[in-house]
C-alpha positions as CSV (number, residue, x, y, z in Angstrom):
1,M,49.0,-8.7,-0.4
2,Q,49.7,-12.4,-0.5
3,E,46.2,-13.1,0.7
4,R,44.7,-10.9,-2.1
5,V,46.8,-12.8,-4.6
6,W,45.8,-16.1,-3.3
7,G,42.2,-14.9,-3.1
8,F,42.3,-13.9,-6.8
9,D,43.9,-17.2,-7.7
10,A,41.2,-19.1,-5.9
11,V,38.5,-17.2,-7.7
12,A,40.2,-17.6,-11.1
13,L,40.7,-21.3,-10.5
14,K,37.0,-21.7,-9.5
15,K,35.9,-20.0,-12.7
16,L,38.3,-22.1,-14.8
17,R,37.0,-25.3,-13.2
18,K,33.4,-24.2,-13.9
19,S,34.1,-23.4,-17.5
20,F,36.0,-26.7,-18.0
21,F,33.1,-28.6,-16.4
22,K,30.6,-26.9,-18.8
23,I,32.8,-27.9,-21.7
24,L,33.0,-31.5,-20.6
25,T,29.3,-31.9,-19.8
26,G,27.8,-29.8,-22.5
27,P,27.5,-30.2,-26.3
28,P,31.1,-28.9,-27.0
29,A,32.3,-32.2,-25.5
30,L,31.1,-34.0,-28.7
31,A,34.0,-32.3,-30.4
32,F,36.3,-34.7,-28.6
33,V,34.7,-37.8,-30.1
34,P,36.9,-37.8,-33.2
35,A,40.0,-37.6,-31.0
36,F,38.8,-40.5,-28.9
37,S,38.1,-42.5,-32.1
38,L,41.5,-41.8,-33.5
39,A,43.1,-42.9,-30.2
40,A,41.1,-46.1,-30.2
41,F,42.1,-46.9,-33.8
42,W,45.8,-46.2,-33.0
43,F,45.8,-48.6,-30.0
44,G,43.1,-51.1,-30.9
45,G,42.6,-51.1,-34.6
46,E,39.3,-50.9,-36.6
47,G,37.4,-52.9,-34.0
48,A,38.1,-50.5,-31.2
49,L,37.3,-47.6,-33.6
50,L,33.9,-48.9,-34.3
51,V,33.1,-49.6,-30.6
52,V,34.2,-46.1,-29.5
53,A,32.4,-44.3,-32.4
54,A,29.2,-46.1,-31.5
55,L,29.2,-46.2,-27.7
56,V,30.5,-42.7,-26.8
57,P,27.5,-40.7,-28.2
58,V,25.1,-43.3,-26.8
59,I,26.6,-43.1,-23.3
60,Y,26.7,-39.3,-23.5
61,L,23.0,-39.0,-24.5
62,A,22.0,-41.6,-21.9
63,S,23.6,-39.6,-19.2
64,G,21.4,-36.6,-20.0
65,S,24.3,-34.3,-20.4
66,F,23.3,-33.2,-23.8
67,A,19.8,-32.3,-22.7
68,T,21.3,-30.4,-19.8
69,G,23.6,-28.5,-22.0
70,L,20.8,-27.5,-24.4
71,K,18.8,-26.0,-21.6
72,G,20.5,-22.7,-21.9
73,I,19.5,-22.4,-25.6
74,T,16.0,-23.7,-25.5
75,P,13.6,-21.1,-27.0
76,Y,11.6,-19.3,-24.3
77,R,7.9,-19.1,-24.2
78,T,6.5,-15.7,-25.2
79,N,3.1,-14.0,-24.7
80,S,0.8,-13.1,-27.6
81,N,2.5,-9.7,-27.9
82,G,5.9,-11.4,-28.5
83,L,7.3,-10.5,-25.1
84,L,8.8,-13.0,-22.6
85,S,6.2,-14.6,-20.3
86,R,6.5,-14.4,-16.5
87,A,8.2,-17.8,-16.2
88,A,10.6,-17.1,-19.0
89,M,11.4,-13.7,-17.5
90,D,12.1,-15.2,-14.1
91,H,14.5,-17.7,-15.7
92,R,16.3,-15.2,-17.8
93,C,16.7,-12.7,-14.8
94,A,18.2,-15.5,-12.8
95,E,20.7,-16.2,-15.5
96,I,21.7,-12.6,-15.8
97,F,21.9,-12.3,-12.0
98,E,24.3,-15.3,-11.9
99,R,26.3,-14.0,-14.8
100,A,26.6,-10.5,-13.3
101,S,27.7,-11.9,-10.0
102,D,30.3,-14.3,-11.5
103,E,31.8,-11.7,-13.8
104,G,31.6,-8.6,-11.6
105,L,29.2,-6.8,-13.9
106,L,26.2,-4.6,-13.3
107,S,22.5,-4.8,-14.3
108,C,19.1,-3.5,-13.3
109,I,15.5,-4.5,-13.5
110,H,12.8,-2.0,-14.2
111,V,9.1,-2.9,-13.6
112,V,6.6,-0.8,-15.4
113,E,2.8,-0.8,-14.7
114,I,-0.1,1.2,-16.2
115,D,-1.8,3.4,-13.6
116,N,-5.5,2.5,-13.0
117,Y,-5.6,0.0,-15.9
118,A,-9.0,-1.3,-14.6
119,D,-10.4,2.2,-15.1
120,V,-9.0,2.3,-18.7
121,I,-10.9,-1.0,-19.4
122,D,-14.1,0.3,-17.8
123,R,-13.9,3.5,-19.9
124,Y,-12.7,2.3,-23.3
125,G,-13.3,-1.5,-23.3
126,Q,-11.1,-4.6,-23.2
127,A,-10.2,-4.4,-26.9
128,A,-8.8,-0.9,-26.4
129,G,-6.9,-2.1,-23.3
130,D,-5.3,-4.9,-25.3
131,T,-4.3,-2.4,-28.0
132,I,-2.7,-0.1,-25.4
133,L,-0.7,-3.0,-24.0
134,Q,0.5,-4.1,-27.4
135,R,1.6,-0.5,-28.3
136,M,3.2,0.0,-25.0
137,G,5.2,-3.2,-25.3
138,E,6.4,-2.0,-28.7
139,Q,7.3,1.4,-27.4
140,L,9.2,0.0,-24.5
141,T,11.1,-2.4,-26.8
142,G,12.1,0.6,-29.0
143,A,13.6,2.4,-26.0
144,M,15.8,-0.5,-25.0
145,R,19.3,-1.5,-26.1
146,D,20.2,-4.7,-28.0
147,G,20.6,-7.5,-25.5
148,D,18.2,-6.1,-22.9
149,L,15.2,-8.3,-22.0
150,I,11.6,-7.4,-21.8
151,G,8.7,-9.4,-20.5
152,H,5.0,-9.0,-20.0
153,I,4.7,-10.3,-16.4
154,G,1.2,-9.2,-15.4
155,D,-2.1,-7.8,-16.7
156,A,-0.7,-4.3,-17.1
157,R,2.9,-4.9,-15.9
158,F,6.2,-5.2,-17.9
159,A,9.7,-6.0,-16.7
160,I,12.9,-4.8,-18.4
161,C,16.2,-6.4,-17.4
162,T,19.4,-4.7,-18.8
163,S,22.2,-6.8,-20.2
164,P,25.2,-6.8,-17.8
165,V,27.7,-4.0,-18.2
166,R,30.7,-2.7,-16.3
167,Q,29.3,0.8,-15.6
168,L,25.7,1.3,-14.4
169,S,25.3,4.0,-11.7
170,L,22.1,4.9,-9.9
171,E,21.9,8.1,-12.0
172,L,22.0,6.0,-15.2
173,C,19.2,3.8,-13.9
174,I,17.0,6.8,-13.2
175,Q,17.7,8.2,-16.6
176,L,16.7,4.8,-18.1
177,A,13.5,4.8,-16.0
178,S,12.6,8.3,-17.3
179,R,13.3,7.2,-20.9
180,L,11.1,4.1,-20.4
181,Q,8.3,6.2,-18.9
182,V,8.4,8.7,-21.8
183,A,8.1,5.9,-24.3
184,A,5.3,4.1,-22.3
185,E,3.2,7.2,-21.9
186,E,3.1,8.0,-25.6
187,P,-0.6,8.6,-26.5
188,V,-2.4,5.9,-28.4
189,S,-5.0,6.6,-31.0
190,I,-7.8,4.1,-31.3
191,D,-10.7,4.7,-33.7
192,G,-10.1,8.4,-33.7
193,T,-9.9,8.6,-29.8
194,V,-6.6,9.5,-28.3
195,I,-5.9,7.7,-25.0
196,Y,-3.3,8.8,-22.5
197,A,-2.1,6.2,-20.1
198,S,0.4,7.0,-17.3
199,V,2.8,4.5,-15.8
200,C,4.7,4.0,-12.5
201,I,8.1,2.5,-12.5
202,G,10.1,0.7,-9.8
203,F,13.6,-0.5,-10.3
204,C,16.3,-2.4,-8.5
205,Q,20.0,-2.5,-9.2
206,H,21.7,-5.9,-9.3
207,S,24.0,-4.9,-6.5
208,R,21.2,-3.8,-4.2
209,A,19.0,-6.9,-4.4
210,P,18.2,-7.9,-0.8
211,V,18.9,-11.7,-1.3
212,H,21.2,-13.0,-3.9
213,T,18.8,-14.8,-6.3
214,G,17.2,-13.7,-9.5
215,A,13.7,-14.1,-8.1
216,D,14.4,-11.8,-5.1
217,W,15.9,-9.3,-7.5
218,L,12.7,-9.1,-9.6
219,H,10.6,-9.1,-6.4
220,A,12.6,-6.1,-5.1
221,A,11.8,-4.2,-8.2
222,G,8.2,-5.0,-7.6
223,I,8.4,-3.6,-4.1
224,A,9.9,-0.4,-5.5
225,L,7.0,-0.2,-8.0
226,R,4.4,-0.4,-5.1
227,Q,6.2,2.4,-3.4
228,A,6.1,4.5,-6.6
229,Q,2.3,3.8,-6.9
230,A,1.7,4.9,-3.4
231,R,3.2,8.3,-4.3
232,G,0.7,8.8,-7.2
233,P,0.6,8.4,-11.0
234,S,3.7,8.7,-13.1
235,S,6.1,8.1,-10.1
236,I,9.5,6.4,-10.1
237,R,11.2,4.8,-7.1
238,A,14.4,2.9,-6.7
239,F,14.6,0.0,-4.3
240,S,16.4,0.6,-1.0
241,E,17.2,-1.5,2.0
242,Q,14.6,0.6,4.0
243,M,11.9,-0.7,1.6
244,H,13.0,-4.3,2.3
245,T,12.8,-3.7,6.1
246,E,9.4,-2.0,5.8
247,T,8.1,-4.9,3.7
248,Q,9.3,-7.5,6.3
249,T,7.6,-5.4,9.0
250,R,4.3,-5.3,7.2
251,R,4.5,-9.0,6.7
252,A,5.1,-9.5,10.4
253,L,2.1,-7.2,11.2
254,H,-0.1,-9.3,8.9
255,E,0.9,-12.4,10.8
256,D,0.4,-10.8,14.2
257,V,-2.8,-8.8,13.7
258,V,-5.3,-11.7,14.2
259,A,-3.8,-12.6,17.6
260,A,-3.6,-8.8,18.5
261,L,-7.4,-8.4,18.1
262,D,-8.1,-11.5,20.2
263,S,-5.6,-10.7,22.9
264,G,-6.6,-7.0,23.5
265,E,-3.4,-5.5,22.1
266,I,-5.6,-3.6,19.6
267,A,-8.0,-1.5,21.7
268,A,-9.8,1.9,21.7
269,W,-8.0,5.1,22.8
270,F,-10.1,8.1,23.4
271,Q,-9.7,11.8,22.2
272,P,-12.0,14.4,24.0
273,Q,-14.3,16.8,22.2
274,I,-15.3,20.0,24.1
275,S,-18.0,22.6,23.6
276,T,-16.8,26.1,22.6
277,D,-19.8,27.6,24.5
278,T,-19.2,26.1,27.9
279,G,-15.8,24.4,27.7
280,K,-17.3,21.2,29.0
281,I,-16.6,17.8,27.6
282,S,-19.2,17.1,24.9
283,G,-17.9,13.6,23.9
284,F,-15.0,11.4,23.0
285,E,-14.0,9.8,19.7
286,A,-12.8,6.2,19.9
287,L,-9.7,5.6,17.9
288,A,-8.1,2.2,17.3
289,R,-4.5,1.8,18.6
290,W,-2.2,-1.2,18.7
291,T,0.1,-1.5,21.6
292,H,2.6,-4.0,20.2
293,P,4.8,-5.9,22.8
294,V,7.9,-5.1,20.8
295,R,7.3,-2.1,18.7
296,G,5.1,-0.1,21.1
297,V,2.2,1.9,19.9
298,I,1.5,1.4,16.2
299,P,-0.7,4.0,14.5
300,P,-3.7,3.0,12.5
301,A,-2.2,3.9,9.1
302,E,0.2,1.0,9.6
303,F,-2.0,-1.8,10.9
304,L,-5.4,-1.0,9.3
305,P,-4.3,-2.3,5.9
306,A,-3.3,-5.5,7.5
307,I,-6.7,-5.8,9.2
308,E,-8.4,-5.1,6.0
309,A,-6.3,-7.7,4.1
310,A,-7.1,-10.3,6.7
311,G,-10.8,-9.6,6.4
312,L,-11.1,-8.4,10.0
313,I,-12.6,-5.0,9.6
314,E,-16.0,-6.0,11.0
315,R,-14.2,-7.7,13.9
316,L,-12.4,-4.5,14.6
317,A,-15.7,-2.6,14.6
318,E,-17.1,-5.0,17.2
319,V,-14.0,-4.5,19.4
320,M,-14.2,-0.7,19.1
321,M,-17.9,-0.6,19.8
322,H,-17.5,-2.9,22.8
323,H,-14.7,-0.8,24.3
324,S,-16.6,2.4,23.7
325,F,-19.8,1.3,25.4
326,R,-17.8,-0.2,28.3
327,A,-16.0,3.2,28.7
328,L,-19.4,5.0,28.8
329,K,-20.7,2.7,31.5
330,K,-17.6,3.2,33.6
331,W,-17.7,7.0,33.2
332,D,-21.3,7.0,34.2
333,A,-20.5,4.9,37.2
334,A,-17.8,7.4,38.3
335,G,-20.3,10.2,38.0
336,I,-18.5,11.9,35.1
337,E,-20.8,13.3,32.4
338,V,-19.8,12.2,28.8
339,P,-22.8,12.8,26.6
340,Q,-21.7,10.6,23.7
341,I,-18.9,8.7,22.1
342,G,-18.0,8.6,18.4
343,V,-17.2,5.3,16.7
344,N,-15.9,5.2,13.1
345,F,-17.8,3.0,10.6
346,T,-16.2,2.1,7.3
347,G,-18.0,1.5,4.0
348,S,-17.5,-2.3,4.4
349,E,-19.0,-2.2,7.9
350,L,-21.9,-0.1,6.8
351,G,-22.5,-2.6,4.0
352,N,-23.2,-5.4,6.5
353,P,-27.0,-6.2,6.3
354,R,-26.9,-7.2,10.0
355,L,-25.3,-4.0,11.3
356,L,-28.4,-2.5,12.9
357,E,-29.1,-5.7,14.7
358,K,-25.5,-5.8,16.1
359,V,-25.6,-2.2,17.3
360,E,-29.0,-2.7,18.9
361,W,-27.7,-5.8,20.7
362,E,-24.6,-4.0,22.0
363,L,-26.6,-1.0,23.2
364,D,-29.1,-3.3,25.0
365,R,-26.2,-5.3,26.5
366,F,-24.7,-2.2,28.1
367,E,-28.1,-0.6,28.9
368,L,-27.3,2.5,26.9
369,T,-29.7,4.7,24.9
370,P,-28.9,5.1,21.1
371,D,-28.2,8.8,21.4
372,R,-25.0,8.0,23.3
373,L,-23.5,6.6,20.1
374,A,-22.3,8.9,17.3
375,V,-21.9,6.9,14.1
376,E,-19.0,8.6,12.3
377,V,-19.2,8.2,8.5
378,L,-16.6,9.5,6.0
379,E,-17.9,12.1,3.6
380,T,-16.5,10.0,0.7
381,V,-18.7,7.1,1.8
382,V,-21.8,9.3,1.9
383,A,-21.0,10.9,-1.4
384,G,-20.5,7.6,-3.2
385,A,-23.3,5.5,-1.5
386,P,-26.1,4.5,-3.9
387,D,-29.5,3.5,-2.6
388,D,-28.3,0.2,-1.2
389,V,-27.5,-1.5,2.1
390,I,-25.2,1.4,3.2
391,T,-27.9,3.9,2.7
392,R,-30.5,1.8,4.5
393,N,-28.1,1.1,7.4
394,I,-27.2,4.8,8.0
395,N,-30.9,5.8,7.9
396,A,-31.9,3.0,10.1
397,L,-29.2,3.9,12.7
398,G,-30.4,7.5,12.5
399,A,-34.0,6.4,13.0
400,L,-32.9,4.3,16.0
401,G,-31.8,7.5,17.7
402,C,-28.0,7.3,17.0
403,R,-26.3,10.5,16.0
404,I,-24.8,10.6,12.5
405,D,-21.5,12.5,12.2
406,L,-20.2,13.3,8.7
407,D,-16.4,12.9,9.1
408,D,-13.6,14.8,7.2
409,F,-16.1,17.2,5.8
410,G,-14.7,19.2,2.8
411,T,-12.5,16.4,1.5
412,G,-15.2,14.6,-0.5
413,N,-18.1,15.6,-2.7
414,A,-21.1,15.2,-0.4
415,S,-24.0,17.4,-1.7
416,I,-26.6,19.1,0.5
417,A,-29.1,16.6,-0.8
418,S,-27.0,13.7,0.4
419,I,-26.5,15.3,3.8
420,R,-30.3,15.6,4.2
421,R,-30.9,12.1,2.8
422,F,-28.7,10.6,5.5
423,S,-30.2,12.6,8.4
424,V,-26.7,13.9,9.3
425,S,-26.6,15.4,12.9
426,R,-23.2,17.0,12.8
427,I,-20.5,17.8,10.3
428,K,-16.8,17.4,11.3
429,I,-14.7,20.0,9.5
430,D,-11.5,18.4,8.2
431,R,-8.3,19.5,9.8
432,S,-6.9,20.8,6.5
433,F,-9.3,23.7,6.8
434,V,-8.4,24.3,10.5
435,M,-4.6,24.4,10.1
436,K,-3.3,27.9,10.6
437,A,-6.8,29.3,10.3
438,D,-6.0,32.0,12.9
439,R,-3.3,33.4,10.5
440,D,-4.8,32.6,7.1
441,P,-7.8,34.8,5.9
442,E,-8.5,32.3,3.1
443,Q,-8.9,29.5,5.7
444,Q,-11.2,31.7,7.8
445,R,-13.4,32.4,4.8
446,M,-13.7,28.7,4.0
447,I,-14.6,27.8,7.6
448,G,-17.1,30.7,7.7
449,A,-18.8,29.4,4.6
450,I,-19.1,25.8,6.0
451,L,-20.4,27.1,9.3
452,T,-23.0,29.3,7.6
453,M,-24.2,26.3,5.5
454,A,-24.4,24.2,8.7
455,E,-26.4,26.8,10.5
456,R,-28.9,27.1,7.6
457,L,-29.3,23.3,7.6
458,G,-29.7,23.1,11.4
459,L,-26.5,21.0,11.8
460,E,-24.0,21.1,14.6
461,T,-20.3,21.5,13.8
462,L,-17.1,20.2,15.1
463,A,-13.6,21.2,14.0
464,E,-10.9,18.5,13.9
465,G,-7.2,19.0,14.2
466,V,-7.2,22.0,16.5
467,E,-3.6,22.4,17.7
468,T,-3.3,26.0,19.0
469,V,-5.1,28.4,21.3
470,G,-5.4,30.8,18.4
471,E,-7.2,28.2,16.3
472,H,-9.5,27.3,19.2
473,V,-10.4,31.0,19.9
474,L,-11.1,31.7,16.2
475,L,-13.3,28.7,15.8
476,A,-15.3,29.7,18.9
477,Q,-15.7,33.3,17.6
478,L,-16.8,32.1,14.1
479,G,-19.5,29.9,15.7
480,C,-18.2,26.4,15.6
481,D,-19.9,24.3,18.2
482,H,-17.2,21.8,19.2
483,V,-13.5,21.4,18.8
484,Q,-11.1,18.4,18.9
485,G,-7.4,18.0,18.4
486,F,-3.9,17.9,20.0
487,G,-4.4,21.4,21.3
488,I,-7.2,20.0,23.5
489,A,-5.7,16.5,24.2
490,R,-4.1,13.7,22.4
491,P,-5.8,10.3,22.1
492,M,-5.3,8.4,25.4
493,P,-5.9,4.9,26.9
494,F,-9.1,4.6,28.8
495,D,-7.3,4.6,32.2
496,Q,-5.9,8.0,31.6
497,T,-9.2,9.6,30.7
498,F,-10.2,9.9,34.4
499,D,-7.2,12.0,35.4
500,W,-7.6,14.2,32.3
501,M,-11.3,14.8,32.8
502,H,-10.8,15.7,36.5
503,A,-8.0,18.1,35.6
504,H,-10.0,19.7,32.8
505,N,-13.2,20.1,34.9
506,A,-11.2,21.5,37.8
507,K,-9.9,24.4,35.8
508,L,-13.1,25.2,34.0
509,T,-14.1,27.6,36.8
510,D,-10.9,29.6,36.4
511,M,-11.1,29.8,32.6
512,P,-12.8,32.7,30.8
513,Q,-15.5,31.6,28.3
514,I,-13.9,32.3,24.9
515,M,-17.3,32.3,23.2
516,Q,-18.0,35.8,24.4
517,G,-18.4,38.1,21.4
518,R,-18.5,35.2,18.9
519,M,-19.1,36.3,15.4
520,K,-22.0,34.9,13.4
């Protein structure tokens, strides 16, 4: 109890000293000048009075104390819409953070951003976008309390910082976020056109800020906003310690990814594809995996954004192609038949004017024929590719003799015309159609329709994401040519492919051919 009392006294004394110092070094100290003057007159007469009255203000102004004291009341710069600028918002948030910490009060920062603002500009024009921002600033201001702060801190981003209070629970912060969202998403009428804009919101409570500064507090709210945006339009997320950890991890990955590509930590793993007619291996797909020395195997969803941000997508493609061709040569040398290997090519890689030259050089280097390479292209890339470099590269690779696989078929909007335009050899049915297909008649009808179309167009088919024997059997009976998925084998490092292939080929003689009686 005595320690608590002494602790309380120490804190109170610290606050008292701080307040006293502000009084002595700020503008209020000028109130003592008459007292000093009276004392000088009392002890030294009129001469002393004149000296004190003249010198004290001069000394005080020369010391800079007055200017320092006025900093807290200097008008803050605002944007054209009358809201605080980013710099002013940073400064005010830091002040509120310090005040809340000193006085044991609670506050919260909400960061609001318009979803797909660039699309709004493209559709309605910059003038309409400016009007939407103006109205949204007004609507957000109307939803706030007196004393709350609002700033326009980005192209389509606002920040709201609540004035410190004694009670501010997580539930109240969520309610405030919902109120702000309703206000921000009010439709705006411009020249007779009603425009609906959605917003995402991320917020961070003062007590949950990861580091105890105002800048980190505002940054944490921005992290929560990015998490909300990842969940889709009109989402709201609160900052958590887990987000902070994930952000630090991503930052570390960005720093390590360059060295990982050069050191071989990022390499190709291989997932087998088998024929439903014979059960034999019909190929492999090369998939990028990062074996981190500390974190172990990192999936592509985590490190590919870091590679893209570092501008190393083409470098990754070179690594994957090199590992894939080297694997084919080693399988050939071991007398194991692997007809082809699939390598994924992104839109940015396909947009490289020198792609064909690089592929030809690698094939020649490993003495492989072009038909051993299956160029896997996402359906979304094919559907959105105009007659440009991407189109020329895909057609040139097909003309060279490479197989063109249309990946994730069914998730994009590729037309039959675009499939023919790109000389697609095989379509890969997305796993979303395969999942539970042996128990879902609707899934079966969708797969049947895709297979019928492929048959009419003379295309081979491969089903991805096959996880059960039931799915495998059904796909074989419906007429799908190849299957791939965890039910066949998981992606594996190159060294493990030999044991898997030997075991798979050894049991083929004892397995019934499940294609018997397949339905067309």
